[in-house]
mmCIF file of the N, C-alpha and C atoms, coordinates in Angstrom:
data_MODEL
# 
_entry.id   MODEL 
# 
loop_
_atom_site.group_PDB 
_atom_site.id 
_atom_site.type_symbol 
_atom_site.label_atom_id 
_atom_site.label_alt_id 
_atom_site.label_comp_id 
_atom_site.label_asym_id 
_atom_site.label_entity_id 
_atom_site.label_seq_id 
_atom_site.pdbx_PDB_ins_code 
_atom_site.Cartn_x 
_atom_site.Cartn_y 
_atom_site.Cartn_z 
_atom_site.occupancy 
_atom_site.B_iso_or_equiv 
_atom_site.pdbx_formal_charge 
_atom_site.auth_seq_id 
_atom_site.auth_comp_id 
_atom_site.auth_asym_id 
_atom_site.auth_atom_id 
_atom_site.pdbx_PDB_model_num 
ATOM 1   N N  . MET A 1 1  ? -5.308 -2.027 2.785  1.00 0.00 ? 1  MET A N  1 
ATOM 2   C CA . MET A 1 1  ? -3.949 -2.171 2.191  1.00 0.00 ? 1  MET A CA 1 
ATOM 3   C C  . MET A 1 1  ? -3.569 -3.620 2.295  1.00 0.00 ? 1  MET A C  1 
ATOM 4   N N  . THR A 1 2  ? -2.852 -4.101 1.294  1.00 0.00 ? 2  THR A N  1 
ATOM 5   C CA . THR A 1 2  ? -2.311 -5.447 1.349  1.00 0.00 ? 2  THR A CA 1 
ATOM 6   C C  . THR A 1 2  ? -1.085 -5.476 2.272  1.00 0.00 ? 2  THR A C  1 
ATOM 7   N N  . SER A 1 3  ? -0.716 -6.651 2.627  1.00 0.00 ? 3  SER A N  1 
ATOM 8   C CA . SER A 1 3  ? 0.497  -6.740 3.517  1.00 0.00 ? 3  SER A CA 1 
ATOM 9   C C  . SER A 1 3  ? 1.746  -6.238 2.758  1.00 0.00 ? 3  SER A C  1 
ATOM 10  N N  . GLU A 1 4  ? 1.788  -6.419 1.478  1.00 0.00 ? 4  GLU A N  1 
ATOM 11  C CA . GLU A 1 4  ? 2.895  -5.906 0.642  1.00 0.00 ? 4  GLU A CA 1 
ATOM 12  C C  . GLU A 1 4  ? 2.880  -4.403 0.661  1.00 0.00 ? 4  GLU A C  1 
ATOM 13  N N  . GLU A 1 5  ? 1.757  -3.795 0.380  1.00 0.00 ? 5  GLU A N  1 
ATOM 14  C CA . GLU A 1 5  ? 1.726  -2.339 0.429  1.00 0.00 ? 5  GLU A CA 1 
ATOM 15  C C  . GLU A 1 5  ? 2.085  -1.778 1.812  1.00 0.00 ? 5  GLU A C  1 
ATOM 16  N N  . ASN A 1 6  ? 1.560  -2.434 2.868  1.00 0.00 ? 6  ASN A N  1 
ATOM 17  C CA . ASN A 1 6  ? 1.896  -2.001 4.180  1.00 0.00 ? 6  ASN A CA 1 
ATOM 18  C C  . ASN A 1 6  ? 3.411  -2.128 4.473  1.00 0.00 ? 6  ASN A C  1 
ATOM 19  N N  . GLY A 1 7  ? 4.065  -3.176 4.015  1.00 0.00 ? 7  GLY A N  1 
ATOM 20  C CA . GLY A 1 7  ? 5.500  -3.245 4.169  1.00 0.00 ? 7  GLY A CA 1 
ATOM 21  C C  . GLY A 1 7  ? 6.271  -2.214 3.382  1.00 0.00 ? 7  GLY A C  1 
ATOM 22  N N  . ILE A 1 8  ? 5.763  -1.876 2.219  1.00 0.00 ? 8  ILE A N  1 
ATOM 23  C CA . ILE A 1 8  ? 6.412  -0.876 1.406  1.00 0.00 ? 8  ILE A CA 1 
ATOM 24  C C  . ILE A 1 8  ? 6.346  0.512  2.150  1.00 0.00 ? 8  ILE A C  1 
ATOM 25  N N  . MET A 1 9  ? 5.146  0.798  2.615  1.00 0.00 ? 9  MET A N  1 
ATOM 26  C CA . MET A 1 9  ? 4.964  2.117  3.290  1.00 0.00 ? 9  MET A CA 1 
ATOM 27  C C  . MET A 1 9  ? 5.816  2.149  4.598  1.00 0.00 ? 9  MET A C  1 
ATOM 28  N N  . ARG A 1 10 ? 5.926  1.031  5.258  1.00 0.00 ? 10 ARG A N  1 
ATOM 29  C CA . ARG A 1 10 ? 6.829  1.002  6.492  1.00 0.00 ? 10 ARG A CA 1 
ATOM 30  C C  . ARG A 1 10 ? 8.271  1.305  6.100  1.00 0.00 ? 10 ARG A C  1 
ATOM 31  N N  . ASP A 1 11 ? 8.725  0.654  4.977  1.00 0.00 ? 11 ASP A N  1 
ATOM 32  C CA . ASP A 1 11 ? 10.115 0.887  4.545  1.00 0.00 ? 11 ASP A CA 1 
ATOM 33  C C  . ASP A 1 11 ? 10.325 2.292  4.096  1.00 0.00 ? 11 ASP A C  1 
ATOM 34  N N  . MET A 1 12 ? 9.296  2.904  3.489  1.00 0.00 ? 12 MET A N  1 
ATOM 35  C CA . MET A 1 12 ? 9.424  4.292  3.056  1.00 0.00 ? 12 MET A CA 1 
ATOM 36  C C  . MET A 1 12 ? 9.544  5.224  4.272  1.00 0.00 ? 12 MET A C  1 
ATOM 37  N N  . PHE A 1 13 ? 8.786  4.892  5.305  1.00 0.00 ? 13 PHE A N  1 
ATOM 38  C CA . PHE A 1 13 ? 8.803  5.672  6.517  1.00 0.00 ? 13 PHE A CA 1 
ATOM 39  C C  . PHE A 1 13 ? 10.233 5.604  7.105  1.00 0.00 ? 13 PHE A C  1 
ATOM 40  N N  . TYR A 1 14 ? 10.835 4.435  7.198  1.00 0.00 ? 14 TYR A N  1 
ATOM 41  C CA . TYR A 1 14 ? 12.163 4.256  7.752  1.00 0.00 ? 14 TYR A CA 1 
ATOM 42  C C  . TYR A 1 14 ? 13.224 4.913  6.886  1.00 0.00 ? 14 TYR A C  1 
ATOM 43  N N  . TYR A 1 15 ? 13.083 4.859  5.552  1.00 0.00 ? 15 TYR A N  1 
ATOM 44  C CA . TYR A 1 15 ? 13.990 5.541  4.639  1.00 0.00 ? 15 TYR A CA 1 
ATOM 45  C C  . TYR A 1 15 ? 13.923 7.039  4.902  1.00 0.00 ? 15 TYR A C  1 
ATOM 46  N N  . LEU A 1 16 ? 12.794 7.584  4.926  1.00 0.00 ? 16 LEU A N  1 
ATOM 47  C CA . LEU A 1 16 ? 12.686 9.035  5.137  1.00 0.00 ? 16 LEU A CA 1 
ATOM 48  C C  . LEU A 1 16 ? 13.206 9.408  6.530  1.00 0.00 ? 16 LEU A C  1 
ATOM 49  N N  . ARG A 1 17 ? 12.816 8.625  7.562  1.00 0.00 ? 17 ARG A N  1 
ATOM 50  C CA . ARG A 1 17 ? 13.325 8.907  8.881  1.00 0.00 ? 17 ARG A CA 1 
ATOM 51  C C  . ARG A 1 17 ? 14.843 8.965  8.964  1.00 0.00 ? 17 ARG A C  1 
ATOM 52  N N  . ASP A 1 18 ? 15.474 7.969  8.270  1.00 0.00 ? 18 ASP A N  1 
ATOM 53  C CA . ASP A 1 18 ? 16.956 7.862  8.308  1.00 0.00 ? 18 ASP A CA 1 
ATOM 54  C C  . ASP A 1 18 ? 17.663 8.928  7.484  1.00 0.00 ? 18 ASP A C  1 
ATOM 55  N N  . HIS A 1 19 ? 16.966 9.630  6.637  1.00 0.00 ? 19 HIS A N  1 
ATOM 56  C CA . HIS A 1 19 ? 17.636 10.565 5.752  1.00 0.00 ? 19 HIS A CA 1 
ATOM 57  C C  . HIS A 1 19 ? 16.923 11.988 5.823  1.00 0.00 ? 19 HIS A C  1 
ATOM 58  N N  . ILE A 1 20 ? 16.205 12.277 6.897  1.00 0.00 ? 20 ILE A N  1 
ATOM 59  C CA . ILE A 1 20 ? 15.342 13.413 6.973  1.00 0.00 ? 20 ILE A CA 1 
ATOM 60  C C  . ILE A 1 20 ? 16.094 14.757 7.043  1.00 0.00 ? 20 ILE A C  1 
ATOM 61  N N  . ASP A 1 21 ? 17.334 14.725 7.450  1.00 0.00 ? 21 ASP A N  1 
ATOM 62  C CA . ASP A 1 21 ? 18.078 15.955 7.683  1.00 0.00 ? 21 ASP A CA 1 
ATOM 63  C C  . ASP A 1 21 ? 19.297 16.050 6.777  1.00 0.00 ? 21 ASP A C  1 
ATOM 64  N N  . PRO A 1 22 ? 19.116 16.216 5.464  1.00 0.00 ? 22 PRO A N  1 
ATOM 65  C CA . PRO A 1 22 ? 20.308 16.267 4.572  1.00 0.00 ? 22 PRO A CA 1 
ATOM 66  C C  . PRO A 1 22 ? 21.057 17.554 4.710  1.00 0.00 ? 22 PRO A C  1 
ATOM 67  N N  . PRO A 1 23 ? 22.326 17.521 4.473  1.00 0.00 ? 23 PRO A N  1 
ATOM 68  C CA . PRO A 1 23 ? 23.142 18.693 4.533  1.00 0.00 ? 23 PRO A CA 1 
ATOM 69  C C  . PRO A 1 23 ? 22.853 19.607 3.336  1.00 0.00 ? 23 PRO A C  1 
ATOM 70  N N  . GLY A 1 24 ? 23.191 20.874 3.420  1.00 0.00 ? 24 GLY A N  1 
ATOM 71  C CA . GLY A 1 24 ? 22.983 21.749 2.309  1.00 0.00 ? 24 GLY A CA 1 
ATOM 72  C C  . GLY A 1 24 ? 23.934 21.412 1.103  1.00 0.00 ? 24 GLY A C  1 
ATOM 73  N N  . ILE A 1 25 ? 23.494 21.725 -0.035 1.00 0.00 ? 25 ILE A N  1 
ATOM 74  C CA . ILE A 1 25 ? 24.266 21.496 -1.248 1.00 0.00 ? 25 ILE A CA 1 
ATOM 75  C C  . ILE A 1 25 ? 25.528 22.324 -1.145 1.00 0.00 ? 25 ILE A C  1 
ATOM 76  N N  . GLY A 1 26 ? 26.670 21.661 -1.510 1.00 0.00 ? 26 GLY A N  1 
ATOM 77  C CA . GLY A 1 26 ? 27.930 22.363 -1.529 1.00 0.00 ? 26 GLY A CA 1 
ATOM 78  C C  . GLY A 1 26 ? 28.718 22.222 -0.188 1.00 0.00 ? 26 GLY A C  1 
ATOM 79  N N  . THR A 1 27 ? 28.087 21.622 0.821  1.00 0.00 ? 27 THR A N  1 
ATOM 80  C CA . THR A 1 27 ? 28.810 21.433 2.075  1.00 0.00 ? 27 THR A CA 1 
ATOM 81  C C  . THR A 1 27 ? 29.679 20.145 1.975  1.00 0.00 ? 27 THR A C  1 
ATOM 82  N N  . PRO A 1 28 ? 30.642 20.027 2.816  1.00 0.00 ? 28 PRO A N  1 
ATOM 83  C CA . PRO A 1 28 ? 31.545 18.850 2.771  1.00 0.00 ? 28 PRO A CA 1 
ATOM 84  C C  . PRO A 1 28 ? 30.773 17.499 3.006  1.00 0.00 ? 28 PRO A C  1 
ATOM 85  N N  . GLU A 1 29 ? 29.657 17.620 3.804  1.00 0.00 ? 29 GLU A N  1 
ATOM 86  C CA . GLU A 1 29 ? 28.923 16.386 4.160  1.00 0.00 ? 29 GLU A CA 1 
ATOM 87  C C  . GLU A 1 29 ? 27.988 15.984 3.015  1.00 0.00 ? 29 GLU A C  1 
ATOM 88  N N  . CYS A 1 30 ? 27.757 16.843 2.036  1.00 0.00 ? 30 CYS A N  1 
ATOM 89  C CA . CYS A 1 30 ? 26.739 16.609 1.027  1.00 0.00 ? 30 CYS A CA 1 
ATOM 90  C C  . CYS A 1 30 ? 26.994 15.352 0.217  1.00 0.00 ? 30 CYS A C  1 
ATOM 91  N N  . GLU A 1 31 ? 28.194 15.230 -0.314 1.00 0.00 ? 31 GLU A N  1 
ATOM 92  C CA . GLU A 1 31 ? 28.509 14.062 -1.152 1.00 0.00 ? 31 GLU A CA 1 
ATOM 93  C C  . GLU A 1 31 ? 28.334 12.761 -0.412 1.00 0.00 ? 31 GLU A C  1 
ATOM 94  N N  . ALA A 1 32 ? 28.848 12.728 0.823  1.00 0.00 ? 32 ALA A N  1 
ATOM 95  C CA . ALA A 1 32 ? 28.757 11.484 1.613  1.00 0.00 ? 32 ALA A CA 1 
ATOM 96  C C  . ALA A 1 32 ? 27.290 11.139 1.871  1.00 0.00 ? 32 ALA A C  1 
ATOM 97  N N  . PHE A 1 33 ? 26.543 12.170 2.162  1.00 0.00 ? 33 PHE A N  1 
ATOM 98  C CA . PHE A 1 33 ? 25.072 11.944 2.433  1.00 0.00 ? 33 PHE A CA 1 
ATOM 99  C C  . PHE A 1 33 ? 24.425 11.284 1.206  1.00 0.00 ? 33 PHE A C  1 
ATOM 100 N N  . TRP A 1 34 ? 24.648 11.875 0.047  1.00 0.00 ? 34 TRP A N  1 
ATOM 101 C CA . TRP A 1 34 ? 23.991 11.356 -1.130 1.00 0.00 ? 34 TRP A CA 1 
ATOM 102 C C  . TRP A 1 34 ? 24.451 10.012 -1.601 1.00 0.00 ? 34 TRP A C  1 
ATOM 103 N N  . ILE A 1 35 ? 25.712 9.772  -1.411 1.00 0.00 ? 35 ILE A N  1 
ATOM 104 C CA . ILE A 1 35 ? 26.187 8.400  -1.683 1.00 0.00 ? 35 ILE A CA 1 
ATOM 105 C C  . ILE A 1 35 ? 25.513 7.355  -0.846 1.00 0.00 ? 35 ILE A C  1 
ATOM 106 N N  . GLN A 1 36 ? 25.376 7.634  0.494  1.00 0.00 ? 36 GLN A N  1 
ATOM 107 C CA . GLN A 1 36 ? 24.686 6.691  1.405  1.00 0.00 ? 36 GLN A CA 1 
ATOM 108 C C  . GLN A 1 36 ? 23.203 6.668  1.074  1.00 0.00 ? 36 GLN A C  1 
ATOM 109 N N  . ALA A 1 37 ? 22.565 7.756  0.773  1.00 0.00 ? 37 ALA A N  1 
ATOM 110 C CA . ALA A 1 37 ? 21.129 7.821  0.529  1.00 0.00 ? 37 ALA A CA 1 
ATOM 111 C C  . ALA A 1 37 ? 20.867 6.948  -0.761 1.00 0.00 ? 37 ALA A C  1 
ATOM 112 N N  . ALA A 1 38 ? 21.730 7.041  -1.786 1.00 0.00 ? 38 ALA A N  1 
ATOM 113 C CA . ALA A 1 38 ? 21.510 6.282  -3.040 1.00 0.00 ? 38 ALA A CA 1 
ATOM 114 C C  . ALA A 1 38 ? 21.729 4.784  -2.713 1.00 0.00 ? 38 ALA A C  1 
ATOM 115 N N  . LYS A 1 39 ? 22.727 4.370  -1.930 1.00 0.00 ? 39 LYS A N  1 
ATOM 116 C CA . LYS A 1 39 ? 22.900 3.004  -1.592 1.00 0.00 ? 39 LYS A CA 1 
ATOM 117 C C  . LYS A 1 39 ? 21.672 2.473  -0.863 1.00 0.00 ? 39 LYS A C  1 
ATOM 118 N N  . ASP A 1 40 ? 21.209 3.260  0.122  1.00 0.00 ? 40 ASP A N  1 
ATOM 119 C CA . ASP A 1 40 ? 20.003 2.872  0.898  1.00 0.00 ? 40 ASP A CA 1 
ATOM 120 C C  . ASP A 1 40 ? 18.791 2.735  0.006  1.00 0.00 ? 40 ASP A C  1 
ATOM 121 N N  . LEU A 1 41 ? 18.669 3.683  -0.920 1.00 0.00 ? 41 LEU A N  1 
ATOM 122 C CA . LEU A 1 41 ? 17.515 3.678  -1.895 1.00 0.00 ? 41 LEU A CA 1 
ATOM 123 C C  . LEU A 1 41 ? 17.547 2.412  -2.698 1.00 0.00 ? 41 LEU A C  1 
ATOM 124 N N  . GLY A 1 42 ? 18.771 2.079  -3.186 1.00 0.00 ? 42 GLY A N  1 
ATOM 125 C CA . GLY A 1 42 ? 18.848 0.854  -3.983 1.00 0.00 ? 42 GLY A CA 1 
ATOM 126 C C  . GLY A 1 42 ? 18.502 -0.442 -3.218 1.00 0.00 ? 42 GLY A C  1 
ATOM 127 N N  . ALA A 1 43 ? 18.931 -0.432 -1.907 1.00 0.00 ? 43 ALA A N  1 
ATOM 128 C CA . ALA A 1 43 ? 18.621 -1.582 -1.078 1.00 0.00 ? 43 ALA A CA 1 
ATOM 129 C C  . ALA A 1 43 ? 17.109 -1.733 -0.846 1.00 0.00 ? 43 ALA A C  1 
ATOM 130 N N  . VAL A 1 44 ? 16.432 -0.634 -0.551 1.00 0.00 ? 44 VAL A N  1 
ATOM 131 C CA . VAL A 1 44 ? 15.015 -0.675 -0.337 1.00 0.00 ? 44 VAL A CA 1 
ATOM 132 C C  . VAL A 1 44 ? 14.290 -1.079 -1.644 1.00 0.00 ? 44 VAL A C  1 
ATOM 133 N N  . SER A 1 45 ? 14.708 -0.497 -2.755 1.00 0.00 ? 45 SER A N  1 
ATOM 134 C CA . SER A 1 45 ? 14.060 -0.770 -4.001 1.00 0.00 ? 45 SER A CA 1 
ATOM 135 C C  . SER A 1 45 ? 14.252 -2.242 -4.331 1.00 0.00 ? 45 SER A C  1 
ATOM 136 N N  . ASN A 1 46 ? 15.436 -2.788 -4.105 1.00 0.00 ? 46 ASN A N  1 
ATOM 137 C CA . ASN A 1 46 ? 15.685 -4.198 -4.353 1.00 0.00 ? 46 ASN A CA 1 
ATOM 138 C C  . ASN A 1 46 ? 14.897 -5.155 -3.475 1.00 0.00 ? 46 ASN A C  1 
ATOM 139 N N  . THR A 1 47 ? 14.635 -4.712 -2.230 1.00 0.00 ? 47 THR A N  1 
ATOM 140 C CA . THR A 1 47 ? 13.824 -5.441 -1.301 1.00 0.00 ? 47 THR A CA 1 
ATOM 141 C C  . THR A 1 47 ? 12.434 -5.706 -1.955 1.00 0.00 ? 47 THR A C  1 
ATOM 142 N N  . TRP A 1 48 ? 11.876 -4.695 -2.611 1.00 0.00 ? 48 TRP A N  1 
ATOM 143 C CA . TRP A 1 48 ? 10.538 -4.770 -3.137 1.00 0.00 ? 48 TRP A CA 1 
ATOM 144 C C  . TRP A 1 48 ? 10.573 -5.073 -4.650 1.00 0.00 ? 48 TRP A C  1 
ATOM 145 N N  . LYS A 1 49 ? 11.745 -5.505 -5.143 1.00 0.00 ? 49 LYS A N  1 
ATOM 146 C CA . LYS A 1 49 ? 11.830 -5.949 -6.551 1.00 0.00 ? 49 LYS A CA 1 
ATOM 147 C C  . LYS A 1 49 ? 11.283 -4.967 -7.517 1.00 0.00 ? 49 LYS A C  1 
ATOM 148 N N  . ASN A 1 50 ? 11.579 -3.653 -7.260 1.00 0.00 ? 50 ASN A N  1 
ATOM 149 C CA . ASN A 1 50 ? 11.127 -2.535 -8.108 1.00 0.00 ? 50 ASN A CA 1 
ATOM 150 C C  . ASN A 1 50 ? 9.612  -2.496 -8.229 1.00 0.00 ? 50 ASN A C  1 
ATOM 151 N N  . HIS A 1 51 ? 8.935  -2.841 -7.159 1.00 0.00 ? 51 HIS A N  1 
ATOM 152 C CA . HIS A 1 51 ? 7.448  -2.757 -7.121 1.00 0.00 ? 51 HIS A CA 1 
ATOM 153 C C  . HIS A 1 51 ? 7.154  -1.210 -7.477 1.00 0.00 ? 51 HIS A C  1 
ATOM 154 N N  . PRO A 1 52 ? 6.122  -0.991 -8.276 1.00 0.00 ? 52 PRO A N  1 
ATOM 155 C CA . PRO A 1 52 ? 5.761  0.358  -8.728 1.00 0.00 ? 52 PRO A CA 1 
ATOM 156 C C  . PRO A 1 52 ? 5.512  1.324  -7.498 1.00 0.00 ? 52 PRO A C  1 
ATOM 157 N N  . LEU A 1 53 ? 4.859  0.898  -6.472 1.00 0.00 ? 53 LEU A N  1 
ATOM 158 C CA . LEU A 1 53 ? 4.621  1.731  -5.333 1.00 0.00 ? 53 LEU A CA 1 
ATOM 159 C C  . LEU A 1 53 ? 5.875  2.169  -4.664 1.00 0.00 ? 53 LEU A C  1 
ATOM 160 N N  . ALA A 1 54 ? 6.786  1.224  -4.451 1.00 0.00 ? 54 ALA A N  1 
ATOM 161 C CA . ALA A 1 54 ? 8.045  1.498  -3.866 1.00 0.00 ? 54 ALA A CA 1 
ATOM 162 C C  . ALA A 1 54 ? 8.884  2.394  -4.721 1.00 0.00 ? 54 ALA A C  1 
ATOM 163 N N  . THR A 1 55 ? 8.908  2.158  -5.985 1.00 0.00 ? 55 THR A N  1 
ATOM 164 C CA . THR A 1 55 ? 9.688  3.000  -6.913 1.00 0.00 ? 55 THR A CA 1 
ATOM 165 C C  . THR A 1 55 ? 9.222  4.455  -6.925 1.00 0.00 ? 55 THR A C  1 
ATOM 166 N N  . TYR A 1 56 ? 7.934  4.671  -7.062 1.00 0.00 ? 56 TYR A N  1 
ATOM 167 C CA . TYR A 1 56 ? 7.376  6.007  -7.046 1.00 0.00 ? 56 TYR A CA 1 
ATOM 168 C C  . TYR A 1 56 ? 7.542  6.701  -5.719 1.00 0.00 ? 56 TYR A C  1 
ATOM 169 N N  . MET A 1 57 ? 7.385  6.003  -4.630 1.00 0.00 ? 57 MET A N  1 
ATOM 170 C CA . MET A 1 57 ? 7.507  6.608  -3.330 1.00 0.00 ? 57 MET A CA 1 
ATOM 171 C C  . MET A 1 57 ? 9.035  6.977  -3.118 1.00 0.00 ? 57 MET A C  1 
ATOM 172 N N  . LEU A 1 58 ? 9.945  6.128  -3.492 1.00 0.00 ? 58 LEU A N  1 
ATOM 173 C CA . LEU A 1 58 ? 11.303 6.463  -3.320 1.00 0.00 ? 58 LEU A CA 1 
ATOM 174 C C  . LEU A 1 58 ? 11.766 7.643  -4.163 1.00 0.00 ? 58 LEU A C  1 
ATOM 175 N N  . MET A 1 59 ? 11.269 7.730  -5.405 1.00 0.00 ? 59 MET A N  1 
ATOM 176 C CA . MET A 1 59 ? 11.594 8.881  -6.218 1.00 0.00 ? 59 MET A CA 1 
ATOM 177 C C  . MET A 1 59 ? 11.090 10.164 -5.591 1.00 0.00 ? 59 MET A C  1 
ATOM 178 N N  . ALA A 1 60 ? 9.858  10.130 -5.075 1.00 0.00 ? 60 ALA A N  1 
ATOM 179 C CA . ALA A 1 60 ? 9.255  11.280 -4.435 1.00 0.00 ? 60 ALA A CA 1 
ATOM 180 C C  . ALA A 1 60 ? 10.055 11.657 -3.206 1.00 0.00 ? 60 ALA A C  1 
ATOM 181 N N  . ILE A 1 61 ? 10.456 10.738 -2.375 1.00 0.00 ? 61 ILE A N  1 
ATOM 182 C CA . ILE A 1 61 ? 11.224 11.053 -1.200 1.00 0.00 ? 61 ILE A CA 1 
ATOM 183 C C  . ILE A 1 61 ? 12.587 11.607 -1.560 1.00 0.00 ? 61 ILE A C  1 
ATOM 184 N N  . TYR A 1 62 ? 13.231 10.958 -2.522 1.00 0.00 ? 62 TYR A N  1 
ATOM 185 C CA . TYR A 1 62 ? 14.534 11.450 -2.958 1.00 0.00 ? 62 TYR A CA 1 
ATOM 186 C C  . TYR A 1 62 ? 14.483 12.890 -3.472 1.00 0.00 ? 62 TYR A C  1 
ATOM 187 N N  . GLU A 1 63 ? 13.456 13.203 -4.293 1.00 0.00 ? 63 GLU A N  1 
ATOM 188 C CA . GLU A 1 63 ? 13.240 14.580 -4.807 1.00 0.00 ? 63 GLU A CA 1 
ATOM 189 C C  . GLU A 1 63 ? 13.018 15.554 -3.644 1.00 0.00 ? 63 GLU A C  1 
ATOM 190 N N  . TYR A 1 64 ? 12.262 15.081 -2.658 1.00 0.00 ? 64 TYR A N  1 
ATOM 191 C CA . TYR A 1 64 ? 12.001 15.907 -1.504 1.00 0.00 ? 64 TYR A CA 1 
ATOM 192 C C  . TYR A 1 64 ? 13.284 16.232 -0.724 1.00 0.00 ? 64 TYR A C  1 
ATOM 193 N N  . LEU A 1 65 ? 14.112 15.257 -0.549 1.00 0.00 ? 65 LEU A N  1 
ATOM 194 C CA . LEU A 1 65 ? 15.382 15.439 0.135  1.00 0.00 ? 65 LEU A CA 1 
ATOM 195 C C  . LEU A 1 65 ? 16.295 16.411 -0.649 1.00 0.00 ? 65 LEU A C  1 
ATOM 196 N N  . GLU A 1 66 ? 16.255 16.304 -1.962 1.00 0.00 ? 66 GLU A N  1 
ATOM 197 C CA . GLU A 1 66 ? 17.047 17.223 -2.789 1.00 0.00 ? 66 GLU A CA 1 
ATOM 198 C C  . GLU A 1 66 ? 16.512 18.647 -2.575 1.00 0.00 ? 66 GLU A C  1 
ATOM 199 N N  . TRP A 1 67 ? 15.200 18.787 -2.521 1.00 0.00 ? 67 TRP A N  1 
ATOM 200 C CA . TRP A 1 67 ? 14.637 20.153 -2.276 1.00 0.00 ? 67 TRP A CA 1 
ATOM 201 C C  . TRP A 1 67 ? 15.081 20.641 -0.952 1.00 0.00 ? 67 TRP A C  1 
ATOM 202 N N  . LYS A 1 68 ? 15.115 19.819 0.061  1.00 0.00 ? 68 LYS A N  1 
ATOM 203 C CA . LYS A 1 68 ? 15.562 20.226 1.413  1.00 0.00 ? 68 LYS A CA 1 
ATOM 204 C C  . LYS A 1 68 ? 17.017 20.760 1.360  1.00 0.00 ? 68 LYS A C  1 
ATOM 205 N N  . CYS A 1 69 ? 17.843 20.036 0.611  1.00 0.00 ? 69 CYS A N  1 
ATOM 206 C CA . CYS A 1 69 ? 19.237 20.397 0.486  1.00 0.00 ? 69 CYS A CA 1 
ATOM 207 C C  . CYS A 1 69 ? 19.379 21.835 -0.134 1.00 0.00 ? 69 CYS A C  1 
ATOM 208 N N  . LYS A 1 70 ? 18.595 22.010 -1.184 1.00 0.00 ? 70 LYS A N  1 
ATOM 209 C CA . LYS A 1 70 ? 18.594 23.329 -1.853 1.00 0.00 ? 70 LYS A CA 1 
ATOM 210 C C  . LYS A 1 70 ? 18.081 24.422 -0.949 1.00 0.00 ? 70 LYS A C  1 
ATOM 211 N N  . GLN A 1 71 ? 17.120 24.139 -0.136 1.00 0.00 ? 71 GLN A N  1 
ATOM 212 C CA . GLN A 1 71 ? 16.597 25.120 0.807  1.00 0.00 ? 71 GLN A CA 1 
ATOM 213 C C  . GLN A 1 71 ? 17.680 25.523 1.863  1.00 0.00 ? 71 GLN A C  1 
ATOM 214 N N  . LYS A 1 72 ? 18.369 24.490 2.349  1.00 0.00 ? 72 LYS A N  1 
ATOM 215 C CA . LYS A 1 72 ? 19.396 24.804 3.327  1.00 0.00 ? 72 LYS A CA 1 
ATOM 216 C C  . LYS A 1 72 ? 20.508 25.644 2.725  1.00 0.00 ? 72 LYS A C  1 
ATOM 217 N N  . ALA A 1 73 ? 20.775 25.490 1.472  1.00 0.00 ? 73 ALA A N  1 
ATOM 218 C CA . ALA A 1 73 ? 21.853 26.203 0.796  1.00 0.00 ? 73 ALA A CA 1 
ATOM 219 C C  . ALA A 1 73 ? 21.412 27.564 0.264  1.00 0.00 ? 73 ALA A C  1 
ATOM 220 N N  . GLY A 1 74 ? 20.050 27.825 0.421  1.00 0.00 ? 74 GLY A N  1 
ATOM 221 C CA . GLY A 1 74 ? 19.547 29.128 0.026  1.00 0.00 ? 74 GLY A CA 1 
ATOM 222 C C  . GLY A 1 74 ? 19.252 29.158 -1.507 1.00 0.00 ? 74 GLY A C  1 
ATOM 223 N N  . GLU A 1 75 ? 19.238 27.994 -2.147 1.00 0.00 ? 75 GLU A N  1 
ATOM 224 C CA . GLU A 1 75 ? 18.969 27.947 -3.595 1.00 0.00 ? 75 GLU A CA 1 
ATOM 225 C C  . GLU A 1 75 ? 17.460 27.876 -3.855 1.00 0.00 ? 75 GLU A C  1 
ATOM 226 N N  . PRO A 1 76 ? 17.045 28.424 -4.937 1.00 0.00 ? 76 PRO A N  1 
ATOM 227 C CA . PRO A 1 76 ? 15.585 28.282 -5.269 1.00 0.00 ? 76 PRO A CA 1 
ATOM 228 C C  . PRO A 1 76 ? 15.225 26.827 -5.588 1.00 0.00 ? 76 PRO A C  1 
ATOM 229 N N  . ALA A 1 77 ? 14.035 26.461 -5.197 1.00 0.00 ? 77 ALA A N  1 
ATOM 230 C CA . ALA A 1 77 ? 13.641 25.077 -5.373 1.00 0.00 ? 77 ALA A CA 1 
ATOM 231 C C  . ALA A 1 77 ? 13.244 24.815 -6.814 1.00 0.00 ? 77 ALA A C  1 
# 
């Protein structure tokens, strides 16, 4: 891996770590969580100047977190 790819993967790890436990959809904490998650996503994406690896990884992580929210709320994925 290049140092750039290594840095992107490091930042993806930290992003997921910091957002790993989203609240269920429809809970009072849900909106605040997603507002912060979106801000943080934008900051990480900006750090890597929309590098394709960072963009795709962030989209996948964001979708995974959305899936976890639905699971907590008992909604089908």
